[in-house]
C-alpha positions in Angstrom: 0.0 0.0 0.0 1.2 3.5 -0.8 1.6 6.0 2.0 -1.1 8.5 2.6 -2.2 11.1 5.2 -5.5 11.0 7.1 -7.8 13.5 8.9 -11.2 13.3 10.5 -13.5 16.1 9.4 -15.5 17.8 12.1 -17.7 19.8 9.7 -18.9 19.7 6.1 -16.9 22.8 5.3 -13.7 21.2 6.6 -14.4 18.0 4.6 -15.2 19.9 1.4 -12.2 22.1 1.6 -9.9 19.1 2.3 -11.4 17.3 -0.7 -10.3 20.1 -3.1 -6.7 19.1 -2.5 -5.1 17.0 -5.3 -5.1 13.3 -4.4 -7.7 13.7 -1.6 -10.5 11.1 -1.2 -13.4 10.8 1.2 -13.8 7.7 3.3 -17.0 6.7 4.9 -17.8 2.9 5.1 -14.7 2.1 3.1 -16.2 -1.0 1.7 -14.9 -0.3 -1.8 -12.2 2.3 -1.4 -10.0 0.1 1.0 -10.2 -2.8 -1.4 -9.1 -0.6 -4.3 -6.3 0.9 -2.3 -4.9 -2.5 -1.4 -4.8 -3.3 -5.1 -3.4 0.1 -6.0 -6.3 0.8 -8.3 -7.0 3.8 -6.1 -3.9 5.6 -4.7 -5.1 8.6 -2.7 -2.5 10.7 -1.0 -4.9 12.0 1.6 -8.0 10.4 3.2 -10.8 12.6 4.7 -12.9 10.6 7.2 -16.5 11.9 7.4 -17.9 9.4 9.8 -18.3 12.1 12.5 -20.5 14.3 10.4 -24.2 14.4 11.3 -25.5 12.9 8.1 -27.0 9.6 9.4 -30.7 10.5 9.7 -33.7 9.4 7.7 -36.3 12.2 7.9 -39.8 12.7 6.6 -40.2 15.7 4.3 -43.2 18.1 4.3 -44.4 16.8 0.9 -44.6 13.2 2.1 -41.2 12.0 0.9 -38.0 11.0 2.7 -34.6 12.6 3.1 -31.9 10.1 3.6 -28.6 11.3 5.0 -25.4 10.3 3.1 -24.0 8.4 6.0 -27.1 6.3 6.6 -25.9 2.7 6.5 -27.5 0.4 3.9 -28.7 -2.0 6.5 -30.5 0.8 8.5 -32.1 2.1 5.3 -33.4 -1.3 4.2 -34.8 -1.9 7.7 -36.5 1.5 8.2 -40.3 1.1 8.6 -41.1 4.0 6.3 -38.8 2.6 3.5 -40.3 -0.9 3.8 -43.9 0.4 3.7 -43.6 3.2 1.2 -40.5 2.4 -0.9 -40.4 -1.4 -0.9 -38.5 -1.4 -4.2 -35.6 0.4 -2.4 -35.6 -1.9 0.6 -35.6 -5.0 -1.7 -32.8 -3.6 -3.8 -30.6 -2.9 -0.8 -31.2 -6.4 0.6 -30.2 -7.9 -2.7 -26.8 -6.3 -2.6 -23.7 -7.6 -0.8 -23.6 -9.4 2.6 -25.2 -8.3 5.9 -21.7 -7.4 7.1 -21.0 -5.1 4.2 -24.5 -3.5 4.4 -23.8 -2.7 8.0 -20.8 -0.5 6.9 -21.8 0.7 3.4 -23.4 4.2 3.3 -26.0 5.8 1.0 -23.5 8.3 -0.4 -20.8 5.7 -0.9 -23.2 3.3 -2.6 -23.9 5.9 -5.3 -20.2 6.5 -5.8 -19.1 2.8 -5.8 -16.9 2.0 -8.8 -17.3 -0.8 -11.4 -16.5 -4.4 -10.8 -15.0 -4.9 -14.3 -12.2 -7.5 -14.0 -9.8 -5.4 -16.0 -10.4 -2.3 -13.8 -9.3 -4.3 -10.8 -6.2 -5.8 -12.6 -3.5 -3.1 -12.8 -1.5 -5.2 -15.3 -4.3 -4.8 -17.9 -5.2 -1.7 -19.9 -8.3 0.2 -18.6 -9.4 3.6 -19.7 -11.3 4.1 -16.5 -8.3 3.5 -14.4 -5.6 4.8 -16.8 -7.1 7.1 -19.4 -5.8 6.4 -22.9 -4.5 2.9 -22.1 -7.3 1.0 -23.9 -10.2 -1.2 -22.8 -9.2 -4.8 -22.4 -12.8 -5.9 -21.9 -13.8 -5.1 -25.5 -11.9 -8.2 -26.7 -11.6 -10.0 -23.4 -13.9 -11.7 -20.9 -16.9 -9.4 -20.9 -19.7 -11.6 -19.4 -20.8 -8.9 -16.9 -20.4 -5.9 -19.2 -22.7 -3.3 -20.7 -25.0 -3.8 -23.7 -26.4 -0.3 -23.5 -24.9 3.2 -23.1 -21.3 2.0 -23.5 -18.6 3.4 -25.8 -15.5 2.2 -27.7 -13.6 3.5 -24.7 -15.4 1.6 -21.9 -18.1 -1.1 -21.6 -18.1 -1.4 -17.8 -21.4 -1.4 -15.9 -22.5 0.4 -12.8 -22.7 -2.1 -9.9 -25.2 -0.5 -7.6 -28.5 -2.2 -6.7 -29.6 0.8 -4.6 -29.1 3.3 -7.4 -31.4 1.3 -9.8 -34.3 1.5 -7.3 -33.6 5.2 -6.7 -33.7 5.8 -10.4 -37.2 4.3 -10.5 -38.2 6.5 -7.6 -36.8 9.7 -9.2 -34.5 10.5 -6.3 -32.4 13.6 -6.1 -28.9 13.7 -4.8 -28.2 16.7 -2.5 -24.6 18.1 -2.4 -22.5 20.9 -0.9 -19.2 22.2 -2.1 -16.2 24.1 -0.5 -18.0 27.4 -1.1 -21.1 26.2 0.8 -23.1 26.1 -2.5 -25.7 23.4 -2.6 -27.3 21.4 -5.4 -30.1 18.9 -5.8 -29.1 16.7 -8.8 -31.8 14.4 -10.3 -30.4 10.9 -10.1 -30.9 10.6 -13.9 -28.2 13.3 -14.3 -25.9 12.1 -11.5 -24.0 9.2 -13.3 -22.3 9.9 -16.6 -22.0 7.7 -19.6 -18.4 6.9 -20.5 -18.1 8.5 -23.9 -14.5 9.5 -24.4 -13.9 10.1 -20.7 -14.9 6.9 -18.8 -12.7 8.0 -15.8 -15.3 10.7 -15.1 -18.2 8.8 -13.6 -20.5 11.4 -12.0 -21.4 15.0 -12.3 -19.8 15.9 -9.0 -17.3 18.7 -9.0 -14.0 18.8 -7.1 -14.7 19.4 -3.5 -18.4 18.6 -3.8 -19.8 16.2 -1.2 -23.1 14.2 -1.2 -25.1 15.2 1.9 -28.3 13.4 1.4 -30.7 11.7 -1.1 -34.3 12.9 -1.2 -37.2 10.8 -2.4 -40.5 12.3 -3.6 -43.8 11.0 -2.2 -44.1 7.3 -3.1 -45.7 6.5 -6.4 -48.8 4.4 -6.7 -48.6 0.8 -7.8 -46.9 -2.5 -7.0 -43.1 -2.2 -6.4 -40.8 -5.0 -7.5 -37.1 -5.5 -7.6 -35.8 -8.6 -9.4 -32.1 -9.4 -9.7 -30.7 -12.1 -12.0 -27.1 -13.1 -11.1 -24.7 -16.0 -11.4 -25.4 -17.2 -7.8 -28.1 -16.5 -5.3 -26.1 -14.3 -2.9 -23.1 -12.0 -2.8 -23.0 -11.5 -6.6 -23.6 -8.5 -8.8 -26.5 -8.3 -11.2 -26.3 -9.6 -14.7 -29.7 -8.0 -15.2 -31.9 -6.3 -12.6 -35.2 -4.5 -12.9 -36.8 -2.0 -10.5 -40.5 -1.8 -11.5 -43.3 0.3 -10.1 -46.5 -0.6 -12.0 -50.1 0.6 -11.3 -52.5 -1.8 -13.0 -56.2 -2.7 -12.6 -58.5 -4.9 -14.6 -55.8 -6.1 -16.9 -54.9 -2.5 -17.9 -51.7 -0.7 -17.0 -52.3 2.9 -15.8 -48.7 3.9 -15.1 -45.2 2.3 -15.0 -41.7 3.1 -14.1 -38.9 0.8 -15.1 -35.2 1.0 -14.2 -32.5 -1.5 -15.1 -29.2 -2.5 -13.6 -26.4 -4.7 -15.1 -27.0 -3.4 -18.6 -25.3 0.0 -18.7 -22.7 2.3 -17.1 -25.5 4.0 -15.1 -29.0 2.9 -13.9 -31.0 2.7 -17.2 -34.5 4.0 -17.8 -36.3 4.4 -21.2 -39.2 6.9 -21.3 -40.8 5.6 -24.5 -41.0 2.1 -23.0 -42.9 3.4 -19.9 -45.2 5.5 -22.2 -46.1 2.5 -24.2 -47.4 0.8 -21.1 -49.8 3.6 -20.2 -53.4 2.4 -21.0 -52.1 -0.8 -22.6 -53.3 -4.3 -21.8 -51.2 -6.5 -19.6 -50.3 -9.0 -22.4 -47.3 -10.8 -23.8 -47.6 -8.7 -26.9 -47.4 -5.5 -24.9 -44.5 -6.8 -22.8 -42.5 -7.8 -25.9 -43.0 -4.4 -27.4 -41.8 -2.7 -24.2 -38.7 -4.9 -24.1 -37.9 -3.9 -27.7 -38.1 -0.2 -26.7 -35.8 -0.8 -23.7 -33.3 -2.7 -25.8 -33.0 -0.2 -28.7 -29.3 0.0 -29.6 -28.3 -2.9 -27.4 -25.0 -4.4 -28.5 -23.2 -7.4 -27.1 -19.5 -8.0 -27.2 -19.4 -11.8 -27.4 -19.3 -12.9 -23.9 -22.3 -10.8 -22.9 -24.5 -11.4 -25.9 -26.8 -13.5 -23.7 -27.8 -10.4 -21.7 -30.1 -9.2 -24.5 -32.5 -12.2 -24.4 -32.0 -12.4 -20.6 -33.1 -8.8 -20.2 -36.1 -9.4 -22.4 -37.2 -12.4 -20.4 -36.6 -10.8 -17.0 -38.7 -7.7 -18.0 -41.5 -9.8 -19.3 -41.6 -11.8 -16.0 -41.5 -8.6 -13.9 -44.3 -6.9 -15.9 -46.5 -10.0 -15.7 -46.0 -10.2 -11.9 -46.6 -6.5 -11.4 -49.8 -6.5 -13.5 -51.5 -9.1 -11.3 -54.2 -7.5 -9.2 
């Protein structure tokens, strides 16, 4: 491990200012960062510990939503009564991710910032544009079973690994931040993660010195909430395909739908035309097939992950069929 300095921040202002220094990184739960430091994928020169900051509360908002502090642990968020009753898709997504021990340490803010599990990103002997810009993407011609079929580029085909973010995308969450100048933002989660394009090393829209303080959820939408995760083994594995669905249906007709996908793209994936097609449509195999075709427009496999295209289609059909039952 390379040497680094360390400080515990006693205020958001102190943490944000420290984060503006070259080589500085925040540490909260550390469930990803410490692993990457051991492998020398991440080599920060200064760690800023934010565990003392008062960002660990889940609070009701005046409009009937929830505000989730950035330091709320995944296990606490999944177990919260309000989350289980009003945002079941989020609770299920959290419980589908990692082990109980990791959920006890992992934080809401850290989950949104977790980095890809691409094998070549973790292997410093292999080229990776995300880790070493301009070096190439070994996954394009390598073992790419877990990689993206949507939203990727010739520079990077890695996927976003978060289960939580997929559910939050379906819920239209907003990511609240503050920077070193005390300026605040509320970023729609649809705009928070970036597609790789020519700069796969830039993964979010956060600026230098900007810190996630909370995630806000609007009032819960109507309809049945489902999170389905397809993976190589039943536990402790990342999604090959996941679907967060919120579907309001009655009498065989779908009145509204939200669909977000994980395991398919470099960010949680949502396709507005697919959701629009469902409004007023009958809950039928024909409808579900048409919606799947909308979702998969432009999908491209790279050999080892070609199977994700039919797998995504089958998974979505099963989720829509379950969600449409009244």
